[in-house]
PyMOL Python script that loads the backbone (N, CA, C, O; Angstrom):
from pymol import cmd

cmd.read_pdbstr("""\
ATOM      1  N   UNK A   1     135.993 115.075  47.175  1.00  0.00           N
ATOM      2  CA  UNK A   1     135.833 113.396  46.655  1.00  0.00           C
ATOM      3  C   UNK A   1     136.606 112.951  47.488  1.00  0.00           C
ATOM      4  O   UNK A   1     137.190 113.746  48.224  1.00  0.00           O
ATOM      5  N   UNK A   2     136.944 110.793  47.673  1.00  0.00           N
ATOM      6  CA  UNK A   2     137.767 110.328  47.914  1.00  0.00           C
ATOM      7  C   UNK A   2     139.372 110.932  47.105  1.00  0.00           C
ATOM      8  O   UNK A   2     139.674 111.315  45.974  1.00  0.00           O
ATOM      9  N   UNK A   3     140.277 110.700  48.732  1.00  0.00           N
ATOM     10  CA  UNK A   3     141.807 111.000  48.010  1.00  0.00           C
ATOM     11  C   UNK A   3     142.300 110.168  47.616  1.00  0.00           C
ATOM     12  O   UNK A   3     142.956 110.295  46.582  1.00  0.00           O
ATOM     13  N   UNK A   4     142.169 108.541  48.485  1.00  0.00           N
ATOM     14  CA  UNK A   4     143.142 107.373  47.761  1.00  0.00           C
ATOM     15  C   UNK A   4     142.940 107.818  46.302  1.00  0.00           C
ATOM     16  O   UNK A   4     141.989 108.156  45.597  1.00  0.00           O
ATOM     17  N   UNK A   5     144.753 107.608  46.122  1.00  0.00           N
ATOM     18  CA  UNK A   5     144.849 107.196  44.659  1.00  0.00           C
ATOM     19  C   UNK A   5     145.194 106.199  44.599  1.00  0.00           C
ATOM     20  O   UNK A   5     145.762 105.640  45.537  1.00  0.00           O
ATOM     21  N   UNK A   6     144.828 105.364  42.852  1.00  0.00           N
ATOM     22  CA  UNK A   6     144.697 104.007  43.176  1.00  0.00           C
ATOM     23  C   UNK A   6     145.332 103.416  42.023  1.00  0.00           C
ATOM     24  O   UNK A   6     145.102 103.778  40.869  1.00  0.00           O
ATOM     25  N   UNK A   7     146.058 102.589  42.323  1.00  0.00           N
ATOM     26  CA  UNK A   7     148.079 101.852  41.936  1.00  0.00           C
ATOM     27  C   UNK A   7     147.685 101.043  40.869  1.00  0.00           C
ATOM     28  O   UNK A   7     146.571 100.528  40.773  1.00  0.00           O
ATOM     29  N   UNK A   8     148.559 100.937  40.101  1.00  0.00           N
ATOM     30  CA  UNK A   8     148.188 100.639  39.157  1.00  0.00           C
ATOM     31  C   UNK A   8     147.326 100.510  36.734  1.00  0.00           C
ATOM     32  O   UNK A   8     146.168 100.272  36.390  1.00  0.00           O
ATOM     33  N   UNK A   9     147.814 100.622  36.373  1.00  0.00           N
ATOM     34  CA  UNK A   9     146.744 101.054  35.015  1.00  0.00           C
ATOM     35  C   UNK A   9     145.386 100.739  35.150  1.00  0.00           C
ATOM     36  O   UNK A   9     144.377 101.436  35.255  1.00  0.00           O
ATOM     37  N   UNK A  10     145.640  99.229  35.117  1.00  0.00           N
ATOM     38  CA  UNK A  10     143.799  99.194  34.142  1.00  0.00           C
ATOM     39  C   UNK A  10     142.854  99.678  36.112  1.00  0.00           C
ATOM     40  O   UNK A  10     141.631  99.672  35.969  1.00  0.00           O
ATOM     41  N   UNK A  11     143.278 100.011  37.575  1.00  0.00           N
ATOM     42  CA  UNK A  11     142.523 100.318  38.042  1.00  0.00           C
ATOM     43  C   UNK A  11     142.225 101.477  38.351  1.00  0.00           C
ATOM     44  O   UNK A  11     141.447 101.798  39.250  1.00  0.00           O
ATOM     45  N   UNK A  12     143.024 102.443  37.380  1.00  0.00           N
ATOM     46  CA  UNK A  12     143.043 103.762  36.999  1.00  0.00           C
ATOM     47  C   UNK A  12     142.850 103.867  35.647  1.00  0.00           C
ATOM     48  O   UNK A  12     143.104 105.051  35.426  1.00  0.00           O
ATOM     49  N   UNK A  13     142.611 103.448  34.802  1.00  0.00           N
ATOM     50  CA  UNK A  13     141.766 102.828  33.264  1.00  0.00           C
ATOM     51  C   UNK A  13     140.256 102.686  33.844  1.00  0.00           C
ATOM     52  O   UNK A  13     139.636 103.600  33.299  1.00  0.00           O
ATOM     53  N   UNK A  14     139.366 101.963  34.700  1.00  0.00           N
ATOM     54  CA  UNK A  14     138.549 102.005  35.569  1.00  0.00           C
ATOM     55  C   UNK A  14     137.681 102.676  36.070  1.00  0.00           C
ATOM     56  O   UNK A  14     136.469 102.695  35.855  1.00  0.00           O
ATOM     57  N   UNK A  15     138.485 103.408  36.954  1.00  0.00           N
ATOM     58  CA  UNK A  15     138.092 104.882  37.940  1.00  0.00           C
ATOM     59  C   UNK A  15     137.662 105.721  36.682  1.00  0.00           C
ATOM     60  O   UNK A  15     136.475 105.930  36.430  1.00  0.00           O
ATOM     61  N   UNK A  16     138.655 106.171  35.940  1.00  0.00           N
ATOM     62  CA  UNK A  16     138.561 107.166  35.081  1.00  0.00           C
ATOM     63  C   UNK A  16     136.859 106.724  33.731  1.00  0.00           C
ATOM     64  O   UNK A  16     136.102 107.532  33.194  1.00  0.00           O
ATOM     65  N   UNK A  17     136.868 105.020  33.630  1.00  0.00           N
ATOM     66  CA  UNK A  17     135.641 104.877  32.981  1.00  0.00           C
ATOM     67  C   UNK A  17     133.927 104.628  33.439  1.00  0.00           C
ATOM     68  O   UNK A  17     132.792 104.678  32.967  1.00  0.00           O
ATOM     69  N   UNK A  18     134.573 104.370  34.536  1.00  0.00           N
ATOM     70  CA  UNK A  18     133.183 104.364  35.495  1.00  0.00           C
ATOM     71  C   UNK A  18     132.868 105.686  35.486  1.00  0.00           C
ATOM     72  O   UNK A  18     131.757 105.908  35.005  1.00  0.00           O
ATOM     73  N   UNK A  19     133.672 106.944  35.976  1.00  0.00           N
ATOM     74  CA  UNK A  19     133.728 107.850  36.121  1.00  0.00           C
ATOM     75  C   UNK A  19     132.675 108.471  35.483  1.00  0.00           C
ATOM     76  O   UNK A  19     131.529 108.727  35.853  1.00  0.00           O
ATOM     77  N   UNK A  20     133.609 108.776  33.883  1.00  0.00           N
ATOM     78  CA  UNK A  20     133.247 108.998  33.253  1.00  0.00           C
ATOM     79  C   UNK A  20     131.753 108.915  32.188  1.00  0.00           C
ATOM     80  O   UNK A  20     131.213 109.740  31.451  1.00  0.00           O
ATOM     81  N   UNK A  21     131.410 107.283  32.607  1.00  0.00           N
ATOM     82  CA  UNK A  21     129.887 106.909  32.645  1.00  0.00           C
ATOM     83  C   UNK A  21     129.066 107.222  33.698  1.00  0.00           C
ATOM     84  O   UNK A  21     128.103 106.455  33.674  1.00  0.00           O
ATOM     85  N   UNK A  22     129.014 107.862  34.453  1.00  0.00           N
ATOM     86  CA  UNK A  22     128.799 108.431  35.822  1.00  0.00           C
ATOM     87  C   UNK A  22     127.885 110.083  35.497  1.00  0.00           C
ATOM     88  O   UNK A  22     126.708 110.438  35.427  1.00  0.00           O
ATOM     89  N   UNK A  23     129.215 110.719  35.370  1.00  0.00           N
ATOM     90  CA  UNK A  23     129.302 112.216  34.794  1.00  0.00           C
ATOM     91  C   UNK A  23     127.951 112.191  33.141  1.00  0.00           C
ATOM     92  O   UNK A  23     127.090 113.005  32.810  1.00  0.00           O
ATOM     93  N   UNK A  24     128.274 111.217  32.684  1.00  0.00           N
ATOM     94  CA  UNK A  24     127.892 111.482  31.386  1.00  0.00           C
ATOM     95  C   UNK A  24     126.005 111.353  31.699  1.00  0.00           C
ATOM     96  O   UNK A  24     125.213 111.871  30.910  1.00  0.00           O
ATOM     97  N   UNK A  25     125.562 110.626  32.893  1.00  0.00           N
ATOM     98  CA  UNK A  25     124.331 110.446  33.398  1.00  0.00           C
ATOM     99  C   UNK A  25     123.764 109.128  33.011  1.00  0.00           C
ATOM    100  O   UNK A  25     122.547 109.022  33.157  1.00  0.00           O
ATOM    101  N   UNK A  26     124.346 108.210  32.594  1.00  0.00           N
ATOM    102  CA  UNK A  26     124.765 106.741  32.427  1.00  0.00           C
ATOM    103  C   UNK A  26     123.209 106.326  33.742  1.00  0.00           C
ATOM    104  O   UNK A  26     123.500 106.855  34.815  1.00  0.00           O
ATOM    105  N   UNK A  27     122.732 106.071  33.773  1.00  0.00           N
ATOM    106  CA  UNK A  27     121.805 105.604  35.432  1.00  0.00           C
ATOM    107  C   UNK A  27     121.955 104.594  35.470  1.00  0.00           C
ATOM    108  O   UNK A  27     121.074 104.046  36.131  1.00  0.00           O
ATOM    109  N   UNK A  28     122.962 103.672  34.925  1.00  0.00           N
ATOM    110  CA  UNK A  28     122.996 102.106  35.000  1.00  0.00           C
ATOM    111  C   UNK A  28     123.764 101.869  36.768  1.00  0.00           C
ATOM    112  O   UNK A  28     124.878 102.310  37.052  1.00  0.00           O
ATOM    113  N   UNK A  29     123.171 101.355  37.423  1.00  0.00           N
ATOM    114  CA  UNK A  29     124.026 101.288  39.007  1.00  0.00           C
ATOM    115  C   UNK A  29     125.529 101.446  39.027  1.00  0.00           C
ATOM    116  O   UNK A  29     126.262 101.374  38.040  1.00  0.00           O
ATOM    117  N   UNK A  30     125.848 101.643  40.124  1.00  0.00           N
ATOM    118  CA  UNK A  30     127.471 101.993  40.569  1.00  0.00           C
ATOM    119  C   UNK A  30     127.636 100.438  40.457  1.00  0.00           C
ATOM    120  O   UNK A  30     128.185 100.286  39.366  1.00  0.00           O
ATOM    121  N   UNK A  31     127.457  99.281  40.987  1.00  0.00           N
ATOM    122  CA  UNK A  31     127.758  98.170  40.973  1.00  0.00           C
ATOM    123  C   UNK A  31     127.549  97.591  39.425  1.00  0.00           C
ATOM    124  O   UNK A  31     128.169  96.574  39.114  1.00  0.00           O
ATOM    125  N   UNK A  32     127.110  97.916  38.938  1.00  0.00           N
ATOM    126  CA  UNK A  32     126.530  96.726  37.354  1.00  0.00           C
ATOM    127  C   UNK A  32     127.911  97.818  36.846  1.00  0.00           C
ATOM    128  O   UNK A  32     128.874  97.195  36.399  1.00  0.00           O
ATOM    129  N   UNK A  33     128.059  99.372  36.887  1.00  0.00           N
ATOM    130  CA  UNK A  33     129.389  99.642  35.789  1.00  0.00           C
ATOM    131  C   UNK A  33     130.711  99.027  36.490  1.00  0.00           C
ATOM    132  O   UNK A  33     131.572  98.415  35.857  1.00  0.00           O
ATOM    133  N   UNK A  34     130.773  99.365  38.408  1.00  0.00           N
ATOM    134  CA  UNK A  34     132.025  97.970  38.707  1.00  0.00           C
ATOM    135  C   UNK A  34     132.639  96.679  38.509  1.00  0.00           C
ATOM    136  O   UNK A  34     133.780  96.226  38.427  1.00  0.00           O
ATOM    137  N   UNK A  35     130.800  96.028  38.438  1.00  0.00           N
ATOM    138  CA  UNK A  35     131.270  94.537  37.672  1.00  0.00           C
ATOM    139  C   UNK A  35     131.726  94.865  35.774  1.00  0.00           C
ATOM    140  O   UNK A  35     132.183  94.001  35.026  1.00  0.00           O
ATOM    141  N   UNK A  36     131.529  95.839  35.512  1.00  0.00           N
ATOM    142  CA  UNK A  36     131.926  95.151  33.751  1.00  0.00           C
ATOM    143  C   UNK A  36     133.237  95.993  33.641  1.00  0.00           C
ATOM    144  O   UNK A  36     134.092  95.722  32.797  1.00  0.00           O
ATOM    145  N   UNK A  37     133.409  97.419  34.865  1.00  0.00           N
ATOM    146  CA  UNK A  37     135.324  97.292  34.845  1.00  0.00           C
ATOM    147  C   UNK A  37     135.425  96.170  35.457  1.00  0.00           C
ATOM    148  O   UNK A  37     136.526  95.741  35.111  1.00  0.00           O
ATOM    149  N   UNK A  38     135.091  95.649  35.949  1.00  0.00           N
ATOM    150  CA  UNK A  38     136.699  94.471  35.998  1.00  0.00           C
ATOM    151  C   UNK A  38     136.827  93.759  35.588  1.00  0.00           C
ATOM    152  O   UNK A  38     137.923  93.200  35.613  1.00  0.00           O
ATOM    153  N   UNK A  39     135.520  93.166  34.755  1.00  0.00           N
ATOM    154  CA  UNK A  39     135.749  92.335  33.446  1.00  0.00           C
ATOM    155  C   UNK A  39     136.198  93.278  32.417  1.00  0.00           C
ATOM    156  O   UNK A  39     136.986  92.797  31.603  1.00  0.00           O
ATOM    157  N   UNK A  40     135.816  94.759  32.234  1.00  0.00           N
ATOM    158  CA  UNK A  40     136.572  95.735  31.047  1.00  0.00           C
ATOM    159  C   UNK A  40     137.645  95.507  31.354  1.00  0.00           C
ATOM    160  O   UNK A  40     137.910  94.445  30.791  1.00  0.00           O
ATOM    161  N   UNK A  41     138.517  95.840  31.933  1.00  0.00           N
ATOM    162  CA  UNK A  41     139.582  95.853  32.652  1.00  0.00           C
ATOM    163  C   UNK A  41     140.621  94.610  33.233  1.00  0.00           C
ATOM    164  O   UNK A  41     141.831  94.831  33.271  1.00  0.00           O
ATOM    165  N   UNK A  42     140.021  93.183  33.720  1.00  0.00           N
ATOM    166  CA  UNK A  42     140.668  92.359  33.733  1.00  0.00           C
ATOM    167  C   UNK A  42     141.539  92.787  35.479  1.00  0.00           C
ATOM    168  O   UNK A  42     142.721  92.786  35.824  1.00  0.00           O
ATOM    169  N   UNK A  43     140.398  93.069  36.120  1.00  0.00           N
ATOM    170  CA  UNK A  43     141.030  93.997  37.461  1.00  0.00           C
ATOM    171  C   UNK A  43     140.775  92.242  38.453  1.00  0.00           C
ATOM    172  O   UNK A  43     140.165  91.186  38.288  1.00  0.00           O
ATOM    173  N   UNK A  44     141.691  92.877  39.468  1.00  0.00           N
ATOM    174  CA  UNK A  44     141.860  91.737  40.433  1.00  0.00           C
ATOM    175  C   UNK A  44     140.641  91.548  41.169  1.00  0.00           C
ATOM    176  O   UNK A  44     139.552  92.008  40.824  1.00  0.00           O
ATOM    177  N   UNK A  45     140.923  90.646  42.508  1.00  0.00           N
ATOM    178  CA  UNK A  45     139.373  91.265  43.496  1.00  0.00           C
ATOM    179  C   UNK A  45     139.945  91.737  44.387  1.00  0.00           C
ATOM    180  O   UNK A  45     139.164  91.935  45.318  1.00  0.00           O
ATOM    181  N   UNK A  46     141.144  92.095  44.648  1.00  0.00           N
ATOM    182  CA  UNK A  46     141.803  93.254  45.348  1.00  0.00           C
ATOM    183  C   UNK A  46     141.053  94.698  44.903  1.00  0.00           C
ATOM    184  O   UNK A  46     140.082  95.206  45.462  1.00  0.00           O
ATOM    185  N   UNK A  47     141.841  95.245  43.650  1.00  0.00           N
ATOM    186  CA  UNK A  47     141.105  96.193  42.585  1.00  0.00           C
ATOM    187  C   UNK A  47     139.899  96.067  43.249  1.00  0.00           C
ATOM    188  O   UNK A  47     140.116  96.292  44.440  1.00  0.00           O
ATOM    189  N   UNK A  48     138.250  95.712  42.978  1.00  0.00           N
ATOM    190  CA  UNK A  48     137.262  95.681  42.924  1.00  0.00           C
ATOM    191  C   UNK A  48     136.994  95.735  44.219  1.00  0.00           C
ATOM    192  O   UNK A  48     135.852  96.195  44.263  1.00  0.00           O
ATOM    193  N   UNK A  49     137.437  95.502  45.532  1.00  0.00           N
ATOM    194  CA  UNK A  49     137.091  95.798  46.155  1.00  0.00           C
ATOM    195  C   UNK A  49     137.156  97.492  46.752  1.00  0.00           C
ATOM    196  O   UNK A  49     136.440  98.253  47.404  1.00  0.00           O
ATOM    197  N   UNK A  50     138.426  97.508  46.102  1.00  0.00           N
ATOM    198  CA  UNK A  50     138.751  98.731  45.663  1.00  0.00           C
ATOM    199  C   UNK A  50     137.662 100.230  45.735  1.00  0.00           C
ATOM    200  O   UNK A  50     137.469 101.270  46.364  1.00  0.00           O
ATOM    201  N   UNK A  51     137.098  99.275  44.394  1.00  0.00           N
ATOM    202  CA  UNK A  51     135.877 100.399  43.323  1.00  0.00           C
ATOM    203  C   UNK A  51     135.132  99.969  44.678  1.00  0.00           C
ATOM    204  O   UNK A  51     135.257 100.491  45.786  1.00  0.00           O
ATOM    205  N   UNK A  52     134.520  99.146  44.396  1.00  0.00           N
ATOM    206  CA  UNK A  52     133.671  98.986  46.805  1.00  0.00           C
ATOM    207  C   UNK A  52     133.511 100.351  46.923  1.00  0.00           C
ATOM    208  O   UNK A  52     132.568 101.130  46.785  1.00  0.00           O
ATOM    209  N   UNK A  53     135.323 100.489  47.375  1.00  0.00           N
ATOM    210  CA  UNK A  53     134.680 101.313  48.734  1.00  0.00           C
ATOM    211  C   UNK A  53     135.441 102.384  48.282  1.00  0.00           C
ATOM    212  O   UNK A  53     136.087 102.773  49.255  1.00  0.00           O
ATOM    213  N   UNK A  54     135.728 103.142  47.186  1.00  0.00           N
ATOM    214  CA  UNK A  54     135.968 103.589  46.961  1.00  0.00           C
ATOM    215  C   UNK A  54     134.771 105.194  46.827  1.00  0.00           C
ATOM    216  O   UNK A  54     134.696 106.327  47.303  1.00  0.00           O
ATOM    217  N   UNK A  55     133.676 103.876  45.395  1.00  0.00           N
ATOM    218  CA  UNK A  55     132.993 104.820  45.564  1.00  0.00           C
ATOM    219  C   UNK A  55     131.729 104.593  46.325  1.00  0.00           C
ATOM    220  O   UNK A  55     130.867 105.406  45.993  1.00  0.00           O
ATOM    221  N   UNK A  56     131.345 103.747  47.242  1.00  0.00           N
ATOM    222  CA  UNK A  56     131.015 103.975  48.608  1.00  0.00           C
ATOM    223  C   UNK A  56     131.308 105.366  49.017  1.00  0.00           C
ATOM    224  O   UNK A  56     130.687 106.249  48.425  1.00  0.00           O
ATOM    225  N   UNK A  57     132.035 105.657  49.805  1.00  0.00           N
ATOM    226  CA  UNK A  57     133.073 106.717  49.856  1.00  0.00           C
ATOM    227  C   UNK A  57     132.912 108.240  49.772  1.00  0.00           C
ATOM    228  O   UNK A  57     133.000 109.214  50.520  1.00  0.00           O
ATOM    229  N   UNK A  58     132.593 107.924  48.313  1.00  0.00           N
ATOM    230  CA  UNK A  58     131.987 108.877  47.486  1.00  0.00           C
ATOM    231  C   UNK A  58     130.185 109.567  47.132  1.00  0.00           C
ATOM    232  O   UNK A  58     129.607 110.634  46.927  1.00  0.00           O
ATOM    233  N   UNK A  59     129.804 107.459  47.297  1.00  0.00           N
ATOM    234  CA  UNK A  59     128.359 107.701  47.954  1.00  0.00           C
ATOM    235  C   UNK A  59     128.146 108.473  48.887  1.00  0.00           C
ATOM    236  O   UNK A  59     127.293 109.335  48.672  1.00  0.00           O
ATOM    237  N   UNK A  60     128.962 108.458  50.525  1.00  0.00           N
ATOM    238  CA  UNK A  60     128.952 108.673  51.718  1.00  0.00           C
ATOM    239  C   UNK A  60     128.883 110.061  51.463  1.00  0.00           C
ATOM    240  O   UNK A  60     127.927 110.825  51.596  1.00  0.00           O
ATOM    241  N   UNK A  61     130.643 110.384  50.875  1.00  0.00           N
ATOM    242  CA  UNK A  61     130.449 111.612  50.996  1.00  0.00           C
ATOM    243  C   UNK A  61     129.660 112.722  50.596  1.00  0.00           C
ATOM    244  O   UNK A  61     129.786 113.851  51.069  1.00  0.00           O
ATOM    245  N   UNK A  62     128.589 112.289  49.442  1.00  0.00           N
ATOM    246  CA  UNK A  62     128.079 113.569  48.889  1.00  0.00           C
ATOM    247  C   UNK A  62     127.187 112.894  49.033  1.00  0.00           C
ATOM    248  O   UNK A  62     127.327 112.151  48.061  1.00  0.00           O
ATOM    249  N   UNK A  63     125.646 112.300  49.923  1.00  0.00           N
ATOM    250  CA  UNK A  63     124.824 111.854  50.874  1.00  0.00           C
ATOM    251  C   UNK A  63     125.538 113.425  51.987  1.00  0.00           C
ATOM    252  O   UNK A  63     124.970 114.506  52.144  1.00  0.00           O
ATOM    253  N   UNK A  64     126.495 113.117  52.398  1.00  0.00           N
ATOM    254  CA  UNK A  64     126.608 114.512  53.750  1.00  0.00           C
ATOM    255  C   UNK A  64     126.186 116.010  52.473  1.00  0.00           C
ATOM    256  O   UNK A  64     125.320 116.659  51.886  1.00  0.00           O
ATOM    257  N   UNK A  65     127.256 115.838  52.670  1.00  0.00           N
ATOM    258  CA  UNK A  65     127.578 117.504  51.100  1.00  0.00           C
ATOM    259  C   UNK A  65     125.914 117.704  50.881  1.00  0.00           C
ATOM    260  O   UNK A  65     125.697 118.893  51.114  1.00  0.00           O
ATOM    261  N   UNK A  66     124.568 116.980  50.504  1.00  0.00           N
ATOM    262  CA  UNK A  66     123.542 117.328  50.566  1.00  0.00           C
ATOM    263  C   UNK A  66     122.490 117.293  51.618  1.00  0.00           C
ATOM    264  O   UNK A  66     121.268 117.437  51.600  1.00  0.00           O
ATOM    265  N   UNK A  67     123.211 117.097  52.368  1.00  0.00           N
ATOM    266  CA  UNK A  67     122.481 116.990  53.762  1.00  0.00           C
ATOM    267  C   UNK A  67     122.818 118.405  54.384  1.00  0.00           C
ATOM    268  O   UNK A  67     122.065 119.061  55.103  1.00  0.00           O
ATOM    269  N   UNK A  68     124.277 118.804  53.912  1.00  0.00           N
ATOM    270  CA  UNK A  68     124.257 119.809  54.796  1.00  0.00           C
ATOM    271  C   UNK A  68     124.201 120.955  53.805  1.00  0.00           C
ATOM    272  O   UNK A  68     124.955 121.901  54.037  1.00  0.00           O
ATOM    273  N   UNK A  69     123.493 121.008  52.833  1.00  0.00           N
ATOM    274  CA  UNK A  69     123.559 122.068  52.155  1.00  0.00           C
ATOM    275  C   UNK A  69     121.569 122.504  52.257  1.00  0.00           C
ATOM    276  O   UNK A  69     121.086 123.612  52.025  1.00  0.00           O
ATOM    277  N   UNK A  70     120.352 120.508  52.900  1.00  0.00           N
ATOM    278  CA  UNK A  70     119.141 121.450  52.928  1.00  0.00           C
ATOM    279  C   UNK A  70     119.025 122.116  54.330  1.00  0.00           C
ATOM    280  O   UNK A  70     118.011 122.733  54.657  1.00  0.00           O
ATOM    281  N   UNK A  71     120.708 121.884  55.602  1.00  0.00           N
ATOM    282  CA  UNK A  71     120.762 121.761  56.866  1.00  0.00           C
ATOM    283  C   UNK A  71     120.891 123.630  57.101  1.00  0.00           C
ATOM    284  O   UNK A  71     120.977 124.106  58.233  1.00  0.00           O
TER     285      UNK A  71
END
""", "prot")
cmd.dss("prot")
cmd.show_as("cartoon", "prot")
cmd.util.cbc("prot")
cmd.orient("prot")
């Protein structure tokens, strides 16, 4: 999992909310969850960029782990 720690209460709440949705099996696309979080937690464009990069890194890491397990 990415080790970057978000700054700001709203951004931390957004990461937590998105992560809870993903863990609960919510099949909503990550981009849709991020967009909803931006409005739900009144995030700045910089916060939005952070979320997109954070979850892109997480997806890449998960994909690499899956490939390693298949090897």
